[in-house]
C-alpha positions in Angstrom: 26.3 59.8 170.1 27.7 63.1 168.9 31.5 63.3 168.8 33.0 66.8 168.2 35.2 67.0 165.1 38.3 68.0 167.2 37.9 64.8 169.3 37.7 62.7 166.2 40.9 64.2 164.9 42.7 63.6 168.2 41.4 60.1 168.4 42.7 59.4 165.0 46.1 60.8 166.0 46.1 58.5 169.1 45.1 55.4 167.0 48.0 56.1 164.6 50.4 56.2 167.6 49.2 52.7 168.7 46.6 53.6 171.3 43.4 51.6 171.7 40.8 54.4 172.0 37.6 54.0 174.0 34.8 54.9 171.6 32.8 57.2 174.0 33.4 59.5 176.9 34.6 57.4 179.7 32.3 57.5 182.8 34.2 57.5 186.1 31.0 57.1 188.2 31.2 58.6 191.6 34.2 60.9 190.8 34.0 64.7 191.2 34.6 65.1 187.5 33.1 61.8 186.1 33.4 62.2 182.3 36.8 61.7 180.6 36.8 63.2 177.1 39.0 60.5 175.6 40.4 57.4 177.2 43.0 55.2 175.7 45.1 52.1 176.4 48.8 51.7 175.3 50.2 48.4 176.3 49.1 47.7 179.8 48.7 51.3 180.8 45.5 53.4 180.7 45.5 57.0 179.7 42.9 59.8 180.3 42.9 62.8 178.0 41.0 66.0 178.9 40.6 67.9 175.6 40.3 71.7 175.7 39.5 73.7 172.6 40.5 77.3 172.1 37.4 78.5 173.9 37.4 76.1 176.8 38.7 77.0 180.3 42.0 75.3 181.1 41.7 76.1 184.8 38.7 73.6 185.0 40.9 71.1 183.2 43.4 71.1 186.0 40.7 69.9 188.5 39.4 67.3 186.0 42.9 65.9 185.3 43.6 65.6 189.1 40.3 63.7 189.4 41.2 61.3 186.6 44.5 60.4 188.3 42.5 58.2 190.7 41.4 56.1 187.8 44.1 56.1 185.1 47.9 55.4 185.0 48.6 58.6 182.9 46.6 61.8 182.6 47.1 64.5 179.9 45.5 67.8 179.4 45.3 68.4 175.6 44.8 72.0 174.5 44.5 73.8 171.2 46.2 76.7 173.0 49.9 76.7 173.9 50.5 77.1 177.6 53.5 79.4 178.2 55.3 77.8 181.1 57.0 81.1 181.9 53.7 82.9 182.4 51.1 80.2 183.2 50.6 79.1 186.8 48.3 76.4 185.4 51.2 74.8 183.6 53.1 74.4 186.9 50.0 73.0 188.6 49.7 70.4 185.9 53.4 69.6 186.1 53.2 69.3 189.9 50.4 66.8 189.7 52.3 64.7 187.2 49.9 65.4 184.4 51.1 65.8 180.8 50.4 68.9 178.6 50.0 68.3 174.9 49.0 70.8 172.3 46.9 69.5 169.4 46.2 71.5 166.3 43.2 70.1 164.5 43.7 71.9 161.2 47.0 70.2 160.6 46.4 67.1 162.9 49.8 67.8 164.6 50.5 67.2 168.3 53.2 68.8 170.3 54.0 67.0 173.6 54.9 70.0 175.7 55.2 68.0 178.9 54.9 64.2 179.2 52.9 62.7 182.0 54.3 60.9 185.0 52.9 57.5 186.1 50.1 58.1 188.6 48.9 55.8 191.4 45.3 55.1 190.6 42.9 53.5 193.2 43.0 49.7 192.6 39.3 49.3 192.4 38.9 52.2 190.0 41.7 50.9 187.8 40.0 47.5 187.7 36.9 49.2 186.4 38.9 50.9 183.6 40.6 47.6 182.7 37.4 45.7 182.6 35.7 48.2 180.3 38.6 48.1 177.9 38.7 44.3 178.0 35.0 44.3 177.2 35.7 46.2 173.9 37.8 43.2 172.6 36.2 40.3 174.4 32.5 40.3 173.7 30.3 38.2 176.0 28.4 35.4 174.4 24.7 35.7 174.4 22.5 33.3 176.4 20.6 32.3 173.2 23.6 30.2 172.1 23.5 28.2 175.2 19.7 27.7 175.2 19.8 26.4 171.6 21.5 23.3 172.9 19.1 22.6 175.7 16.7 19.7 175.3 13.9 21.3 177.3 12.4 17.8 177.8 11.2 17.4 174.2 13.0 14.1 173.6 11.3 12.6 176.7 7.8 13.8 175.5 8.3 12.0 172.2 8.5 8.7 174.0 5.0 9.2 175.5 3.2 10.2 172.3 
C-alpha cells in the first residue's frame, strides 16, 4: 500500500512523541467521510489526524474532522499551510468543533501545535471498533492450525484395530 512521503514524516513525528500509529488509513465504515489519513493511540485515547498538504483543500478537512469526532477522542487537522486565525473562518470552525490545528513542515520534520484539540464524545459503538482495531495490532490471534495439531482425530483408536 502506497504511503505518501509527507504521511511517513508525520507518522515518524507522532511515534517519537509516544503515539502508537495505525499502519494504514483507518476505515470508519458507514461514516460520511470514512477514511482517516492517520490514526493514533496515546495512552487510552484515540486520535484522528486529517493531513492536508499545501495543495489540498482545507475546507473539506473541516467536514472530515467533524465526521471523525464520532469515532475518536481527539481530532486534529494537520496542514502544511499556516491558518491565520485573524483571517480564516475555517480556523474558527475547527476551534468551535473542538478540533486541533497543527502545522507540519515536512522538509524540517517540525510540528507547530497551533490549537490543541478538545476531548470529543465519540459514539460508544464506533469507539469500540477503533479500540478493537488498535488492540488487534498488538494482540495477534492464534491460528487454528496450532489447536488442530493437538487433536487426535481418532488415529490412536484405529491403531488398536489394525
